[in-house]
C-alpha positions as CSV (number, residue, x, y, z in Angstrom):
1,X,22.4,25.1,-10.6
2,X,24.1,21.8,-8.6
3,X,21.4,19.9,-7.9
4,X,23.4,17.5,-6.3
5,X,23.4,19.3,-2.9
6,X,19.6,19.2,-2.5
7,X,18.5,16.0,-3.6
8,X,19.9,13.2,-1.0
9,X,20.6,10.7,-3.1
10,X,23.7,12.7,-4.0
11,X,22.5,12.6,-8.2
12,X,24.5,14.9,-10.2
13,X,21.8,16.9,-12.3
14,X,21.3,20.6,-12.8
15,X,18.2,22.8,-12.7
16,X,18.1,26.3,-15.4
17,X,16.2,28.2,-12.8
18,X,16.7,27.4,-8.6
19,X,14.8,29.8,-6.2
20,X,14.9,29.9,-2.6
21,X,11.3,29.9,-0.9
22,X,11.5,31.7,3.0
23,X,8.3,32.7,3.3
24,X,4.8,32.4,1.2
25,X,5.0,36.5,-0.5
26,X,7.3,35.3,-2.4
27,X,4.7,32.3,-4.2
28,X,2.1,34.9,-4.8
29,X,4.7,37.5,-6.2
30,X,5.0,35.3,-8.9
31,X,2.2,34.3,-9.2
32,X,1.4,38.1,-9.9
33,X,4.8,38.1,-12.6
34,X,2.7,35.4,-14.3
35,X,5.0,32.9,-13.6
36,X,3.2,29.9,-12.8
37,X,1.6,30.9,-15.8
38,X,4.5,30.2,-18.1
39,X,6.1,27.5,-15.9
40,X,5.5,23.7,-13.8
41,X,7.8,23.6,-11.6
42,X,9.4,21.4,-9.4
43,X,9.1,22.4,-5.9
44,X,11.5,20.4,-3.2
45,X,11.8,20.0,0.2
46,X,14.5,18.4,1.3
47,X,15.1,16.9,-1.2
48,X,14.9,13.7,1.0
49,X,11.9,11.4,-0.6
50,X,13.2,12.5,-4.6
51,X,14.9,10.6,-7.4
52,X,15.4,13.5,-9.9
53,X,16.0,11.0,-12.7
54,X,17.9,13.5,-15.2
55,X,18.3,17.5,-15.8
56,X,15.9,19.6,-15.5
57,X,14.6,21.8,-17.7
58,X,11.6,23.3,-15.7
59,X,12.1,25.9,-12.6
60,X,12.6,24.5,-8.9
61,X,11.5,25.9,-6.1
62,X,13.0,25.0,-3.0
63,X,10.9,25.4,0.2
64,X,12.5,27.2,2.6
65,X,10.2,28.6,5.4
66,X,10.8,28.1,8.6
67,X,9.6,28.8,12.1
68,X,8.4,26.7,14.6
69,X,5.2,28.5,16.9
70,X,2.6,26.6,19.8
71,X,-0.6,27.9,19.3
72,X,-4.0,26.7,21.5
73,X,-2.0,25.7,25.0
74,X,-4.4,23.5,26.1
75,X,-4.0,21.6,29.6
76,X,-3.8,18.8,27.7
77,X,-3.1,19.3,24.1
78,X,-1.4,21.7,22.1
79,X,-1.2,22.4,18.5
80,X,2.0,23.6,17.4
81,X,2.3,25.3,13.8
82,X,5.7,25.3,11.9
83,X,6.9,26.4,8.6
84,X,6.6,24.0,5.4
85,X,11.0,24.8,5.0
86,X,11.7,23.8,9.3
87,X,13.3,20.3,8.9
88,X,10.9,17.4,9.8
89,X,13.5,16.3,12.3
90,X,14.2,19.0,14.8
91,X,10.2,19.4,14.8
92,X,10.0,16.0,16.6
93,X,13.2,17.4,18.9
94,X,11.7,20.8,19.4
95,X,7.9,19.1,20.3
96,X,9.3,15.9,22.7
97,X,11.8,18.1,24.2
98,X,8.4,20.4,25.1
99,X,6.7,17.7,26.3
100,X,4.1,17.2,23.7
101,X,3.2,13.8,22.8
102,X,2.1,12.6,19.6
103,X,5.4,12.3,16.5
104,X,8.4,11.3,18.8
105,X,8.1,8.1,17.2
106,X,8.4,10.0,13.5
107,X,12.1,10.5,14.5
108,X,15.1,11.0,12.3
109,X,12.7,10.6,9.5
110,X,14.3,12.8,6.6
111,X,13.4,15.3,4.9
112,X,10.5,18.9,6.1
113,X,7.8,19.3,7.6
114,X,5.9,20.4,4.1
115,X,6.9,17.2,2.6
116,X,6.2,15.5,5.5
117,X,1.5,14.7,4.3
118,X,2.0,14.6,1.5
119,X,4.0,11.0,1.4
120,X,2.2,10.6,4.9
121,X,4.8,9.9,6.9
122,X,4.7,7.0,9.3
123,X,6.9,4.6,11.0
124,X,7.0,2.0,14.2
125,X,3.3,1.9,14.5
126,X,2.3,6.0,13.9
127,X,1.1,8.2,11.1
128,X,1.7,11.9,11.1
129,X,-2.2,12.0,10.1
130,X,-2.4,10.6,13.3
131,X,-1.3,13.9,15.3
132,X,-2.4,16.3,11.5
133,X,-4.7,19.3,13.0
134,X,-4.2,20.9,8.9
135,X,-2.3,22.8,6.8
136,X,-2.0,26.0,4.0
137,X,-1.7,25.6,0.5
138,X,-0.4,27.9,-1.7
139,X,-2.7,27.5,-4.8
140,X,-0.2,28.1,-8.8
141,X,-3.9,28.5,-10.3
142,X,-5.5,31.2,-8.4
143,X,-2.5,33.1,-6.4
144,X,-4.7,32.1,-3.1
145,X,-3.5,30.2,0.5
146,X,-6.1,27.2,0.5
147,X,-7.0,25.9,4.7
148,X,-6.9,21.7,4.6
149,X,-8.2,19.5,7.6
150,X,-7.4,16.1,8.1
151,X,-10.5,14.9,6.8
152,X,-9.6,16.8,3.4
153,X,-5.8,15.2,2.8
154,X,-7.4,11.7,2.3
155,X,-4.5,10.1,4.1
156,X,-3.7,6.7,3.3
157,X,-0.6,4.2,3.7
158,X,2.2,7.1,2.8
159,X,-0.4,8.5,0.5
160,X,-2.5,11.9,0.3
161,X,-4.0,14.1,-2.0
162,X,-1.4,16.1,-2.5
163,X,0.2,12.5,-4.1
164,X,-2.9,12.2,-6.3
165,X,-5.6,14.8,-7.7
166,X,-3.7,17.3,-6.6
167,X,-0.5,16.2,-7.3
168,X,1.9,19.4,-8.6
169,X,-1.7,21.6,-7.8
170,X,-1.1,23.0,-4.8
171,X,2.2,24.0,-2.8
172,X,2.4,23.1,1.1
173,X,3.5,26.2,2.8
174,X,2.9,25.6,6.5
175,X,2.0,22.5,8.7
176,X,-0.3,22.3,12.4
177,X,-0.5,19.5,14.0
178,X,-2.2,18.2,17.2
179,X,-0.2,17.2,20.5
180,X,-0.4,15.5,23.6
181,X,0.8,16.8,27.0
182,X,0.8,14.4,29.5
183,X,-0.3,12.0,30.3
184,X,0.8,10.4,26.9
185,X,-0.3,7.5,25.0
186,X,2.9,5.6,24.1
187,X,2.8,3.1,21.0
188,X,5.6,0.1,21.1
189,X,4.2,-2.0,19.7
190,X,7.1,-2.8,17.1
191,X,8.9,-5.9,18.5
192,X,12.3,-3.4,17.0
193,X,11.5,-1.0,20.3
194,X,10.4,-3.6,22.8
195,X,13.5,-5.4,22.7
196,X,14.7,-1.8,22.8
197,X,13.1,-1.2,26.0
198,X,14.0,-4.5,27.5
199,X,17.7,-4.0,26.7
200,X,17.5,-1.2,28.5
201,X,15.3,-2.0,31.0
202,X,13.1,0.6,30.7
203,X,9.2,-1.0,31.9
204,X,7.6,2.4,31.2
205,X,8.8,4.2,28.4
206,X,8.0,7.8,28.1
207,X,7.7,9.5,24.7
208,X,11.7,10.6,25.3
209,X,12.3,7.0,25.8
210,X,10.6,5.9,22.4
211,X,12.5,9.5,20.8
212,X,15.5,7.4,21.7
213,X,15.0,4.3,20.6
214,X,13.6,5.1,17.0
215,X,16.9,6.9,17.1
216,X,19.1,4.3,17.9
217,X,17.7,1.7,16.3
218,X,16.6,4.3,13.1
219,X,21.0,4.8,12.9
220,X,21.7,1.3,13.1
221,X,19.7,0.6,10.3
222,X,19.9,3.4,7.5
223,X,22.8,4.8,6.3
224,X,23.5,8.8,7.0
225,X,23.0,10.4,3.9
226,X,25.5,12.8,4.4
227,X,28.1,9.7,4.4
228,X,26.7,7.9,1.2
229,X,24.1,9.6,-1.1
230,X,20.0,7.6,-0.5
231,X,16.7,8.3,-0.3
232,X,15.9,6.6,2.8
233,X,13.0,3.2,2.1
234,X,12.9,3.3,-1.9
235,X,9.9,1.2,-1.8
236,X,6.3,1.1,0.3
237,X,5.7,-2.4,2.3
238,X,3.4,-4.0,-0.1
239,X,-0.4,-4.9,1.7
240,X,-2.1,-7.4,0.2
241,X,-5.3,-10.1,1.2
242,X,-5.1,-12.2,3.4
243,X,-5.5,-15.4,1.2
244,X,-2.8,-14.2,-0.9
245,X,-0.8,-13.7,2.3
246,X,-1.8,-17.0,4.0
247,X,-0.6,-18.5,0.6
248,X,3.0,-17.1,0.1
249,X,3.3,-18.0,4.0
250,X,2.7,-21.7,3.0
251,X,5.9,-21.2,1.4
252,X,7.4,-19.4,3.3
253,X,7.4,-20.2,6.4
254,X,9.7,-17.2,8.1
255,X,7.6,-14.6,5.7
256,X,7.2,-11.8,9.0
257,X,3.8,-9.1,8.4
258,X,2.0,-7.3,10.2
259,X,-2.0,-6.0,10.5
260,X,-3.5,-3.8,7.9
261,X,-7.0,-4.1,8.7
262,X,-10.2,-4.9,6.6
263,X,-8.5,-8.3,6.0
264,X,-5.3,-7.4,4.9
265,X,-1.8,-8.0,5.8
266,X,1.4,-5.9,6.0
267,X,4.5,-7.6,4.3
268,X,7.9,-5.8,4.8
269,X,9.5,-4.9,1.2
270,X,13.3,-5.2,2.4
271,X,12.2,-8.7,3.3
272,X,11.1,-9.3,0.5
273,X,13.9,-7.6,-1.5
274,X,16.5,-9.3,1.0
275,X,15.0,-13.0,-0.4
276,X,15.1,-12.4,-4.0
277,X,18.7,-11.7,-3.4
278,X,19.5,-8.0,-3.7
279,X,20.7,-7.2,0.0
280,X,24.5,-6.2,-0.2
281,X,24.3,-5.9,-3.9
282,X,26.1,-3.7,-6.3
283,X,25.7,-3.2,-9.9
284,X,27.7,-0.4,-10.8
285,X,26.9,2.7,-9.3
286,X,24.3,1.7,-7.5
287,X,23.8,-0.4,-4.9
288,X,21.3,-2.0,-2.1
289,X,22.7,-1.1,1.5
290,X,23.8,-3.6,3.2
291,X,22.2,-3.7,6.7
292,X,18.1,-2.7,4.9
293,X,17.3,-3.9,2.2
294,X,14.9,-1.2,1.6
295,X,17.5,1.8,0.7
296,X,19.0,2.4,-2.5
297,X,22.4,3.4,-2.1
298,X,24.6,5.8,-4.1
299,X,28.2,4.6,-4.0
300,X,29.3,7.5,-5.9
301,X,28.7,9.4,-9.3
302,X,25.5,7.1,-10.5
303,X,23.2,8.8,-12.9
304,X,19.0,9.3,-12.0
305,X,18.9,7.0,-14.7
306,X,21.0,4.2,-13.3
307,X,19.4,4.3,-9.3
308,X,16.1,3.8,-11.0
309,X,16.9,1.2,-12.9
310,X,18.7,-0.8,-10.3
311,X,14.6,0.1,-8.7
312,X,12.8,-1.5,-11.3
313,X,15.3,-4.8,-11.4
314,X,14.3,-5.4,-7.9
315,X,10.7,-4.6,-8.9
316,X,11.2,-7.4,-11.3
317,X,12.8,-9.4,-9.5
318,X,10.7,-9.7,-6.4
319,X,7.0,-10.2,-9.3
320,X,8.8,-12.6,-10.1
321,X,9.6,-14.5,-7.0
322,X,6.4,-13.4,-5.3
323,X,4.2,-12.0,-7.3
324,X,4.5,-9.1,-5.3
325,X,4.2,-5.7,-7.2
326,X,6.4,-3.2,-5.0
327,X,5.6,0.3,-5.6
328,X,8.0,3.3,-5.1
329,X,7.5,5.1,-2.0
330,X,10.5,8.5,-3.0
331,X,8.9,10.9,-5.9
332,X,10.6,10.0,-9.6
333,X,11.1,13.6,-11.1
334,X,11.0,12.5,-14.7
């Protein structure tokens, strides 16, 4: 099976076995057949946060479980359950159109709902965990469905238990969010949002205004994967001690930053990469996007190994210049 259509970087790789999962009962059937004892499959959602370095010997399970359902509809809040295969932006649009607030800042983040908790996706001052209620996941070792509460997910900055202790140990099948009805709490502290509202004469933004702003900003900065292969932000924004930041700030007075709590500072990785001379740079078939240095792009025909090497070259360059090690945000599949 050609995997190029199933990863947004457009890497041409193959898998010997490809199974499309549209309901959790398929996973149970595979368990009864002894599939999980024999294989350690690669789990794919929207393929937007992965780099496939080479052809895959192990089977691929493509999570395509559909469906959005409103539950526990109360006066001030509502629970919304979604299948793991639903496109994340489609879920955000569904909720905003029904005036359910909490995830509007996460509009246009690529990928599926099932992948969102793994990464604890976040943007413009909001993270998934802020609205997370719970999820269900299939456990290949036992064949059972396990429920996870927000505390059991160990959410961190672009991190969760599913990237660490339970990596490869569970398969997320559905996610439930707790969202707010009007009056909503609007998160518009990011400069880009405030700038957008000022330019458009919006003084009291609604969740729809935030949604529209985020979509407009992301579309202006990020390339469309349908036009040029990319996986969105390739690296995490590094978080450093305040003392480290102050030392760098003394040398680079225009260095942007955000408070990260506990005496730590978040520095935009895109700025670091740009200062290291990589913005818009093309090496062979791989490049760094001209409008956002945090995004690596496949100009056509790039192998997974090429893209990985390009990323590692950026990593070493930033480390040499700033003493900061960038960590990949994408999941690298060997």
